[in-house]
C-alpha positions in Angstrom: 85.8 60.1 121.3 84.8 57.3 118.8 87.5 56.7 116.1 85.2 57.6 113.3 84.6 60.7 115.1 88.1 61.3 115.3 88.7 60.7 112.2 86.6 62.9 110.6 88.1 65.6 112.1 91.4 65.0 110.5 91.7 66.7 106.8 95.8 66.1 106.5 96.6 62.6 107.1 100.8 63.6 106.7 102.1 63.5 110.6 101.7 67.5 110.9 97.9 67.3 109.8 97.4 64.7 112.4 99.2 66.2 115.1 97.5 69.5 114.3 94.4 68.1 114.0 94.7 66.5 117.5 96.0 69.5 119.0 92.8 71.5 118.2 90.3 69.1 119.6 92.4 69.1 122.9 93.0 72.7 123.1 88.7 73.1 122.2 88.2 70.7 124.9 86.3 68.0 122.8 89.2 65.8 123.3 88.8 65.8 127.2 92.1 65.7 129.9 91.9 61.8 130.5 90.5 60.9 127.3 91.9 57.5 125.8 92.5 57.9 122.0 92.3 54.8 119.7 95.8 52.7 119.2 98.3 54.1 116.6 97.3 50.8 114.4 93.5 51.2 114.5 93.8 55.1 112.9 96.7 54.0 110.8 93.9 51.7 109.1 91.1 54.4 109.3 93.2 57.0 107.1 95.1 54.6 105.0 98.7 55.4 106.2 101.1 53.4 107.8 101.2 53.0 111.8 105.2 55.2 111.6 102.8 57.8 110.2 100.6 58.2 113.2 103.2 57.4 115.6 104.8 60.4 114.4 102.0 62.3 115.3 101.9 61.0 118.5 105.2 61.6 119.3 104.5 65.4 118.4 101.8 65.8 120.8 103.4 63.6 123.8 106.7 66.1 123.0 104.3 69.3 123.5 103.2 67.9 126.3 99.2 67.2 125.3 99.4 63.3 125.1 100.7 60.8 127.5 102.0 57.0 125.7 101.5 54.5 128.3 102.6 51.3 126.3 99.7 48.4 126.5 97.6 50.6 128.7 97.4 53.2 125.4 97.5 57.1 125.0 95.9 59.4 127.1 95.0 63.7 126.8 96.7 65.2 129.3 95.4 67.7 131.8 97.4 71.5 130.3 100.0 72.1 132.4 98.5 76.1 133.0 95.2 76.1 134.0 96.2 79.5 135.5 95.8 80.8 131.5 92.5 82.8 131.1 90.3 81.3 127.7 91.8 84.1 124.8 95.6 83.2 126.8 95.4 80.2 126.4 94.4 80.0 122.6 97.8 82.8 122.2 100.2 80.1 124.0 98.9 77.4 121.8 101.7 76.0 120.0 101.5 73.3 116.8 103.5 70.3 118.1 106.7 69.6 116.0 106.8 66.0 114.6 109.7 65.0 116.2 108.5 66.5 119.8 111.2 68.7 120.1 111.3 72.5 121.2 111.0 75.8 118.5 114.3 76.5 117.4 113.4 79.8 116.6 110.2 81.0 118.9 108.0 83.9 117.1 104.9 83.8 119.3 105.9 85.2 122.4 105.9 88.7 121.7 108.5 89.4 124.3 111.6 91.7 123.5 115.0 90.3 123.0 116.9 90.4 126.1 120.1 91.2 123.9 118.1 94.7 123.8 117.5 95.5 127.0 119.4 98.1 129.0 121.1 96.7 132.5 118.7 96.8 136.1 121.7 95.8 138.0 123.1 99.5 138.0 119.9 101.0 138.3 119.1 99.2 141.0 122.5 99.4 143.1 121.4 103.6 142.2 117.9 103.1 144.0 119.0 101.2 146.7 120.5 103.5 148.9 117.7 106.4 148.1 114.6 104.1 148.5 115.7 101.2 150.3 113.0 102.1 153.3 109.7 103.5 153.3 108.7 106.1 155.8 104.9 106.3 155.9 102.2 104.5 154.2 101.0 107.7 153.2 103.7 108.9 150.9 102.6 110.3 147.4 102.3 107.0 145.1 104.6 108.7 142.3 107.8 109.9 143.7 108.9 113.1 142.5 111.9 112.7 140.8 110.2 110.7 138.4 107.3 113.1 137.3 109.2 115.3 135.1 110.8 112.8 132.9 107.3 111.0 132.1 106.1 114.1 131.5 108.7 114.5 129.1 107.5 110.9 127.0 103.9 112.1 127.3 102.3 113.1 123.8 100.5 116.1 125.5 100.3 117.5 128.8 98.0 114.8 131.4 96.4 116.6 133.9 97.7 113.8 136.1 99.7 111.0 136.4 100.6 108.0 138.4 102.3 104.3 138.0 101.2 101.2 137.9 102.4 97.8 138.0 102.1 97.3 134.3 100.3 97.9 131.1 97.9 95.3 132.0 97.5 96.6 135.3 96.5 99.8 134.1 94.2 98.8 131.5 92.3 97.0 134.3 92.1 99.8 136.7 91.3 102.6 134.1 88.4 100.1 133.2 87.6 99.4 136.6 87.4 103.5 137.3 84.8 104.0 134.2 83.1 101.2 133.4 80.5 99.0 135.3 79.3 95.5 135.2 77.3 95.2 131.9 78.7 98.5 130.2 79.7 98.0 126.2 83.2 98.8 125.6 84.7 99.4 122.1 87.7 97.8 121.3 89.6 97.1 117.8 89.5 94.0 115.9 92.2 92.1 116.1 93.2 92.9 119.3 95.3 91.6 122.4 94.0 88.2 123.8 94.1 89.1 127.8 92.4 92.5 126.8 89.1 90.1 125.9 89.6 87.8 128.6 89.8 90.9 131.1 86.6 92.5 129.5 85.1 89.1 130.5 86.2 88.8 133.8 84.9 92.4 134.4 81.9 91.2 133.0 81.8 93.9 130.6 80.9 93.2 126.6 83.7 93.9 123.6 82.0 95.6 121.0 84.3 95.1 117.9 85.6 98.4 115.8 87.2 97.5 112.3 90.6 99.0 111.8 93.4 100.1 109.0 96.9 100.8 108.8 96.2 103.7 110.3 94.4 102.5 113.3 90.4 102.5 114.0 88.1 103.1 111.2 86.1 106.1 112.1 83.0 105.0 109.9 83.5 101.5 112.1 83.8 103.8 115.7 80.5 105.3 114.4 78.9 102.3 114.2 80.4 100.6 117.5 79.3 104.4 119.2 75.3 103.2 118.8 76.2 100.8 121.4 76.2 103.4 124.0 79.9 102.3 125.6 81.2 103.3 128.9 84.8 103.2 127.3 86.8 102.8 123.4 90.4 100.9 123.8 92.9 101.6 121.5 96.4 100.7 120.7 98.2 104.1 119.3 101.4 102.8 118.4 102.9 99.2 117.4 99.2 97.7 117.6 99.1 94.2 119.1 99.1 92.1 116.6 99.1 93.6 113.1 102.2 96.7 114.5 99.9 99.2 112.5 100.3 102.9 114.2 97.7 105.6 114.7 98.4 108.8 112.3 97.7 112.1 113.8 95.1 112.6 111.1 93.3 109.5 112.0 93.6 110.6 115.5 91.8 113.5 114.4 88.9 112.2 113.2 88.1 109.6 115.7 88.3 112.5 118.1 85.9 114.7 116.0 83.8 111.2 116.1 83.4 110.8 119.8 83.0 114.8 120.0 80.0 114.6 117.7 77.8 111.3 118.0 75.0 111.6 120.6 76.7 108.5 122.5 80.5 109.3 122.3 80.5 112.2 124.4 80.3 110.3 127.4 82.8 107.3 126.1 86.3 107.5 127.7 89.3 106.5 126.3 91.7 104.6 126.9 94.7 104.3 125.0 97.2 101.1 125.8 100.4 102.7 124.5 102.2 99.0 125.8 105.4 99.5 123.0 106.1 103.4 122.7 109.4 103.5 123.7 110.7 100.8 120.9 108.7 102.5 117.9 109.7 104.6 115.6 106.1 106.0 115.3 105.3 109.7 116.7 103.9 110.3 119.9 99.8 110.5 118.8 96.9 110.0 121.0 93.6 111.4 121.0 94.1 113.0 124.3 95.6 116.0 122.3 92.3 116.6 121.2 90.1 114.9 124.4 92.9 115.2 127.0 90.0 115.1 129.8 88.2 112.2 128.5 91.5 110.2 127.9 93.4 107.9 130.0 96.9 106.8 128.3 98.9 104.4 129.5 102.8 104.3 128.7 104.3 101.1 129.2 108.1 100.1 129.9 108.3 95.9 129.8 108.8 95.7 126.5 111.6 98.6 126.2 112.9 98.3 129.6 112.4 94.5 130.8 108.9 92.6 131.6 110.0 91.9 134.8 110.2 95.8 135.8 106.8 96.0 136.0 106.0 99.3 136.2 103.8 101.6 133.7 102.5 105.3 133.7 98.8 106.1 133.6 98.3 109.7 132.8 94.8 111.3 132.5 92.0 113.4 134.0 92.6 114.0 137.8 89.0 112.8 138.8 89.9 109.2 137.4 93.4 109.1 138.2 92.2 110.2 141.8 89.9 107.0 142.3 92.4 104.5 140.6 95.1 106.0 143.3 92.5 105.4 146.1 91.6 102.1 145.3 94.8 101.0 145.3 95.3 102.1 148.5 93.2 99.3 149.5 95.2 96.5 147.7 99.3 96.9 146.9 98.7 100.5 148.2 101.5 101.7 145.8 103.9 100.8 142.7 107.3 100.0 144.8 109.2 103.3 145.1 112.4 101.1 144.6 111.3 100.4 141.1 109.7 103.6 140.7 113.3 105.0 141.4 115.1 102.1 139.1 113.1 103.4 136.0 114.0 107.1 136.9 117.4 106.4 136.5 116.9 104.3 132.9 115.2 107.0 131.7 118.2 109.5 132.4 120.9 107.2 132.3 123.0 107.8 128.9 124.0 104.4 128.5 120.3 102.6 128.9 118.9 105.7 127.1 121.0 104.6 124.6 120.2 100.8 124.5 116.8 101.6 124.3 117.4 104.1 121.3 119.6 100.9 119.6 116.6 98.1 120.2 114.5 100.9 118.7 116.7 101.0 115.4 117.3 97.0 115.6 113.2 96.4 115.7 112.7 98.9 113.0 115.4 97.1 110.9 113.9 93.5 111.7 110.6 94.7 110.5 111.9 96.0 107.2 114.2 92.8 106.5 111.4 90.7 107.1 108.8 92.6 105.4 110.5 93.2 102.3 111.6 89.4 102.5 107.9 88.6 102.5 106.8 90.6 99.8 109.7 89.3 97.2 108.1 85.5 97.8 104.4 87.3 97.0 103.0 87.5 100.5 101.0 90.9 100.8 101.9 92.6 104.4 101.7 96.1 105.3 105.0 98.3 106.8 104.0 97.6 110.8 106.3 98.6 113.8 107.3 97.5 117.1 107.5 93.9 117.7 105.2 92.1 115.2 103.8 91.3 111.6 100.5 90.4 110.4 100.8 88.0 108.1 97.9 86.9 105.5 97.7 83.1 104.9 95.1 81.0 103.4 94.9 78.3 106.5 96.3 80.0 110.4 96.4 76.2 111.2 98.0 75.1 108.2 100.6 77.8 108.0 101.6 76.9 112.0 101.9 73.3 111.0 104.5 74.2 108.1 106.8 76.0 110.1 106.2 73.9 113.4 108.1 71.4 111.2 110.6 73.7 110.3 111.0 74.4 114.1 109.2 77.8 114.0 106.4 78.6 116.2 104.1 81.5 115.6 100.9 82.9 116.6 97.2 81.8 115.2 95.4 85.1 114.3 92.2 83.7 115.4 93.3 84.3 119.0 93.3 88.0 118.2 90.1 88.6 116.5 87.1 90.0 118.1 83.2 88.3 116.9 83.0 85.5 114.2 83.4 85.8 110.7 79.8 86.6 109.9 80.1 89.9 111.6 79.3 92.8 109.1 83.2 93.8 110.2 84.1 90.5 107.8 83.6 93.2 104.7 85.7 96.1 105.8 88.6 96.3 104.1 91.9 96.6 106.1 94.5 93.9 107.6 92.1 93.0 110.5 89.6 90.2 108.9 91.0 86.8 107.4 93.1 84.1 108.6 96.4 85.7 110.1 99.5 84.4 111.5 101.0 86.9 114.2 105.1 86.7 113.6 107.0 88.2 116.5 110.6 89.4 116.5 111.7 89.4 119.7 113.4 86.4 119.3 114.0 87.0 115.6 117.9 87.6 115.5 119.6 89.2 112.5 119.4 88.0 109.2 118.1 84.3 109.8 118.1 82.7 106.8 115.1 81.3 104.7 112.7 83.1 107.4 110.9 85.0 104.7 111.0 82.4 102.2 109.6 79.4 104.9 106.8 81.7 106.1 105.9 82.8 102.3 105.6 78.5 101.6 103.2 78.5 105.2 101.4 81.1 104.0 100.1 79.3 100.9 99.5 75.7 102.8 95.8 74.6 103.0 
């Protein structure tokens, strides 16, 4: 890229602004790996700033692993270290480089649960080993009998059939493969979890966006989306990622009514991703309470019991569950029965249950504390649940860079959006459109001083 083109992309000539502009160019591929950048002095002269200002930006990019400075040979764009990340995941993983090149002291971008709030897996493993250390047949039932009762007790309705899979996204992929074919449409909420969009693209399915508000998907928007004749409708009933919204019982009833009445909605299968269910304060709500024979409900345990447990439950119509089980026979066969035994112990053990209950309370407290702090500094955020808060900002990149300067990392809201701002959905009221950042509370801790004020100032940047 020529000097003039590069400088034209830089709106803010501060170290943070220069670093943010180049970070965006690298992430979008406009500055390809191996590209040689103009010299620090040339960029400084073109921008009318000191070489030290540009050098600080270069240092930040180098510290973030985006740039290599090789003395007289110049500075070069590096190949990104995570080529296995899918396109939307790359956007989710994007971080604004710190001007000093240091790692963030507070990572509010990962969306991971707080390790201090997870139950002890060692005790569960010790309990599971004697009972499930060996498998006597490849044809044993995929769900161990002990686990079915505790799972049904957690379900929002009585599912016709149950099985277990290797995490919520594994359940989502298997559910989509069971009900959709190449080229089918799938209605999704906007915003939504970026990896869902990557999964749909991988399966060659087309995402049809439906708007949402603080109570879930909007019935009118769902009705409009059903005109595309979708094979499935995917939604998150509780602690929606990224907004933190939860489906209300009345909204679930409205959505079920739309699906039952609409001529193109009667054949659509509902897939619910309740990945954060056990750490949310919201009640158990599902469209399966109204349409049980058309609903595949996924209950995840990664947020409540640890990401490395890699287990989720999947319930729904017997025919769909049987197809999923049969397809797994040709691959992994089953989810480790030892892992299932561990989950059974975690769901029954008094200490483990108390730990999850405490986590739910702590996350709820963090939500209310930070929400109140943001409102006090003039940021209008909706009450939310689970691990995430959806914060409106003037400019996503400016807010991300401003927080990075304070050692705080957050996610860009654009990574979660479906469609573009020219979509008719842009005029639908609710927290789904416009510039936002996602603030995740897994690493928040108790009473981080000045966090709400820092986010409030960042929200006004740009």
